[in-house]
N, C-alpha and C positions, 0 to 999 in steps of 0.2 A: 827556078834562077839558082845563078849561082851569086853569090855576095864574097868580093874578095875586101879584106878589113885590112892594109898594112899601112905601117908608121909608128904604129901607139905601143904603148906598153899593156901585156898580158896580164891577168891575174890567175897565176899558175903555182898550183901548192904549194898556196902560202908568200908568193914572191912575186914579185914584178919585172917580170923581161923581154924586152924586145923583140916580137916574134910578131909574124902575118899570121891571120886568120880566115881559113879558107869554107862559107856555109855551104850547101845545098840540100836540098829537099828536107828542109827540115834540121837538121843536124850538121854539129860542125864535122867536117869531114877532113882537114887538115891543119895541122900547126906549126909552123917550122919559120925560122929564120926568113926566108926569102921565095917565097912559093910566087911560081909562074902559073897564069890560067888566062888563054886567051880569050875565052868566053865567059866571065865572070863580068859583072859591075865592081868595078874597085874603085876605093874608097880608103882615100889618102887621108891618114891622120898625123897628128902632130904630137911629139915626144910627151908632150903635158896632159895627153888623150888616154886613158885608159879603158882597155876592156875588161868590164867585170862580168862575176855569173851576173845574172840578171837576181836583182834585191830580191829575198822573201818576208812577206808581213803577214803573220801568223792571229792577229789582231786586228780586224776592222771592221767598221758597220756600214755595211750597203743600203741597207731602209727596205729596199725592196725584197717583196711584198709589201705596200701596208703603209708607208712614208714615202711618196716619190718623189714631195716637195721638198724634201730635205737632201735627196740623193736618187739614183737608178743605181742599177747593176752597170748599165752603160757608163756613166758619167764616173761613176765611183773607179770601173775599171779603167778607164781614161786618164782618172786621176792618179790610177799606180802608175799606169804607163810614162806618164809625163815626170813622174819621182824616179822612174828608175826600179819598179816590183814589174818584175813577170810571174810572181806568183803569190797569192792573198788566201788566207783563209777567212770567211765571214761568218761572225755571232749570227745567231737566233731570233736576235730579239726585234722580228720583224713580223705582221700578220698576214696569215696566219704563220703561228710559232711552226718549225718541222718539228711535231714532236711523233709524228707517226709516221711509218714505213710511207703512206700515199703521199703524206703532204712532202716530204722531205724528197720522194721522187720528182714531186712537180719544181720543187726548188732547183734542184739538179738542171732540170730540164730547162730550166728558165735561166740558170747562169749560164747553160751552154748557148742557151742562143744570143744571150745579149753580150757578154761577156769579150772584152776585151785583152785580157790576159788571162791565166789560168787561174780558176778560184777553187778551192777546196770548202766543204759546208759543215761546219758544225749542227749538231741537232740539240735539241736542249737535254738536259739532266731529269727536268721534271715535266707534267702536262701543264701546257699554257705556260713555262716558264718559272712561273712563283707559285707552282703550289707543293705540294707534299707529295704527290702523287707519280712512281717512276714510269716512266715510258720504257717503251721494248729494246731493250739495248740491243739483243740481237737482233732483232727484224730490223731496227737503224742501221746498225753494221751492214748488216746484209744490201740493203737499200742504197746503202755508199756513203753511211756520214765518216766523217774524219775525224771526228772525237765529238766529245760532249762539253756542253757547255751552259749556264745558265747568265752569262753576263749583263751586265747592267742590275743584274741582283744578287747578292750571295745566298747562300742555302744557310737558311736561320736554324733549322733544327739537325741538332746534332743527330741524332737515329734519320734521319732522311739523307745526312750527308753519310754517315754510314753503310746504311743500306745501298745508295747510291755507287760509293766507291767499288763493294764487292761485287755488286754487276757490273759495273765497268771492266773491273779487271779480267772479268773472266770473259770478255770481249776483245782483250788486248788493245784498248785505244785508250787514247789520252783524256783525262777531263781539267778542263781549263778554268780556275777558278776564279771569279772575283769575290775578291777577297773584304769584306762588308759587314758587320756587324749592327743590325737597322737600330738595336736596343743602347750602339754606344755612339751612332751618330747625331742625336737631338735636332734633328732637320737643318742642320749647320749649310754652309753655302762655301766656309775656307776652311783651312784647319785651325787649330785651337795656336795661339801665339798674339806677338804684336800685332800684325795686319788686322786680324779677328777685332781685336781692342780697341785699336785705333779708330777705325771704319764704324766701329759697332755691328758689328755682323756675326749671325749665329755660326758657331763654329763646331768641328768635327774633330773628336777625339783622337788621336793616333790607336790609340787601341780599338778602337774602330774595326781596323785594319788587324792588329799585330796578337788581340783575343782570337780572333776567327783563324787564322792564321796557326796559331798554337795550338787550339783543336782541330785542326786537319792536320796536321801535321801529328800528331797523335793515331789518328784514323788510318792515316798512311802508314804507319808500322805495321798494323793488326790486319790491314788488304793488301799492301804491295801494288798497288795502282799509279801507274804514271801519274804524278800530281803536278799538271804545271800551273806556277804563282802570275796570275795576272797582274799587271801594271803594279809592280813591288814599288813602295814610294820613302817608306821606312827605314830609318836605320836596324830599328826594333825587329822588323820585317826582315834585313839583309843578314844578322845575326840566328833568326831563328832558318832560315832557310839554310845558311853556311851550317850548324849544329846540324840540323837533320841529313847531309849531303855530309857532313864526315862518320855519321850512323850508318851510312852506304842506302837511303832510300832514297826511292825511285822519284826524285822531285827535280822539277827544270823550273825556269825562272824569265821572267822579262821585265824591262823597265822602257818607258817611253822616252822618246828626245824631249819631251817637256820637264818632265822629271829628272832628266840629267840637267837640264839648262838655265830653268829656270826654279825659282822659291817665294817666299810668302813675302822676302823683301821686296818681290818685284809687283806686287798688288798697292797701288798708291794711292786708288780710287778705287768707286765701288763700278768696277767695269765687268759686264758679263764675258766677254774673250779671256778673264783668266779664270773662269766657272768652270773646274773638272773633278769628275769622281773616278782614285782617287784624288783631292785637293794638293794642291803645290804645298809641299811641306817646308822645313827650316833649312839654312843653308848646309848644316850638318849630314841632314837626314839627305842632301843632296853629294855632298861629300862622298856618304857610305854607299850610295848607289851606284858611285862611279867607283868605288875603291870593291863594290862588289862586283863589277863588270869585268874588271884588269885581272882580280883573284880567281874568276872562273865562280862564283857565289851566284850571278845572275850570268843568265848563258848568252842573249843575245837581246836586240834594242827590237821593238815591235810599236806599230805609231797609236792604236787605240782609235783609230780614224774616227772620228764620230761626226760626222757634216749635221749642222742644224741650217733652218732659215734664218735671214735677217732677224724674224719678229720673234722665234726662239729665243735668241741671243741679245734683244735687246733691253733698256730697262734697266732695272737694277739685279744684279747677282742673287736678290731673294726670292726673284720669280724665275730667272731666266732658265735656260735649260744647261745640265750638264756636260761637256765634252769640246773639246777641239778638233779641228782637221788636224790632219800631220801625212799626207801618202806624198803630197807634193813641194813639201818642203824639208823631209827631215834629213833627207842626205848634204843639203845645203848647206841647213844649218849646224849640224852633227861637225861637216866637215870646219867650217868656217869657227865653230868654238871649241872644236878638239883638236883637229888634226894643223890646221894653220899655226898655231899655239904651239905644236909641238906636244901635247898632253896624250895623245896616242898617235900612232902612225896610220895612214891610207889600209895599206896591209890590214892593222887589226879592225878599222872600220869596216871593212867591206866583210871579215869575219864573221862581225856580231850584226853585218843587217843583214850576209847572203848565207854562208857559207853554215856556220852554227846553229839556224833554225832547221834548215836543212839537212842535215846530219842527224842532228836528236831527234825530228819527226821524221825520219826514215821517205828522204824525199829523193830517190836517186837521180832524180834526171833533174836538180836542181841544186843550188850552189857550187858548184864546181865546172870549170872551162877544161875539157876532155875532147879527144877524138870519138865518136859515137855518142856524144852528150847531144842531147838535145840542144840546140841552136836557142838559148835564151840568154842572152847578151844584154848589160848596159855601158853604154860609154860614155865616160865620166869626164867633164872640160874641169883640169884643176887648175886652168890659167885665165876663169873668165870671173868678173863680179860682174852681181846683178842686185835687183831688189825684189824680196817679197813682195807681190801684188797681186792682187783680187781677183782683178780684170783677167791675168795669164792664168787662171785657174781654171782648168777643167772639171772640178769639182761643181754641183751645185750649191753647198756650202762653203760659204767664206768664214766662218767663225775662227780666226785664228790670232794669237797675242803677237805674233811675229810679221806681220803685215808692216810694211813700211822699211822692213830691217833688210839692210846689204847683207851680201853672203858672196863668198870665194869664190865659190865653184858649183858647177850647173851639172846638170843630167842633159849629154848631148842627145841620143838619140838609146830607142830602146826598144830591142827586138827579141819578138816572142817564138818560137818554133820557127826560125827561120826568115820571120818577115817583121817588117818595121811598122812597130804600131803609134811610134812616136820618133818625131826628129824635130829637134829645134829650129825654130821658125816657121813651122808648118802651122796651117790655118786649124783652130780650134772647131 
């Protein structure tokens, strides 16, 4: 079936231009000012609607297998489509951990059966994800690993990380680092500062991030591995990454929407919806993260979508689980707080959500609208206000501090390989 999108603006080579787009047989077939196609389904768009390359999120938690009360591959990827994402990369903190070629192949098969968008799969760095025994990097690459991560836990021993970097560099895949020194977390639940003091909550020093990051960057210089810093949250972390890039190290970095939009001053009560890892930091940290995004120190935005059950996120921050959801809210929130007040342009936001992750992680079919490319498209409505509502979420997890917030843009529809997987107003 052919689909003709007409009347909207299209994100082409970094600019928004008035063009029509013709899709058939999973690919973009034509881009032109006025396309005539008598046998196509014609979808008329308003100039306020933008056809963007499908968003790419390289840091999500789909929870299956092992934790399907929190999320499943199907619900998590439907949530991704609802948020405009056409490609996601799933972390390996599931059960069983994909730490052998056989387990990874089973994981990939499950993704293939259940996913509603494209899913890339990380294998763990070490056996069971929390030990110091390295996995078979070459075997896991051959089985289809997209990269390696122990996300949810930092690699605590320098010797383990050094050996891991050497092995991962040899197979030419990225190492996605959860940066956290357990010896410096103090069993805390929010960042050290005024909110922790006021609420009497145990605090996490920012050094839990920066001490391990500094160690890792020294090891990157020795090994040459592509090291990706997940969910950077501190100004000091931004400075370390900026320095590493200036030295020519193979380092990339991401920031989450919540670390860009919230800080510790937003935590006024013992509310588990504000408990995340890394924790919300200070206003100065938040400003440094945004500055790092603008100057390229931080390469792109990733959600760290971490769904939990209502029970997981109830009671006190002292006992609730870390993490919030993000796939369904990221674009709307970032548009509302960054594009609408003209802090950044829509073109920049699309780069951070789609083009940059695809470029840096070598995804040739993602992050760009061009003739012959796979038709992974997201239609943005920049003239619609809405409210973030739990009942409209496709994710099983409704653990978000943004529920109830008004937003000034929405996702109109999401197309994956030429097929609509989400359209606004459709039933869940």
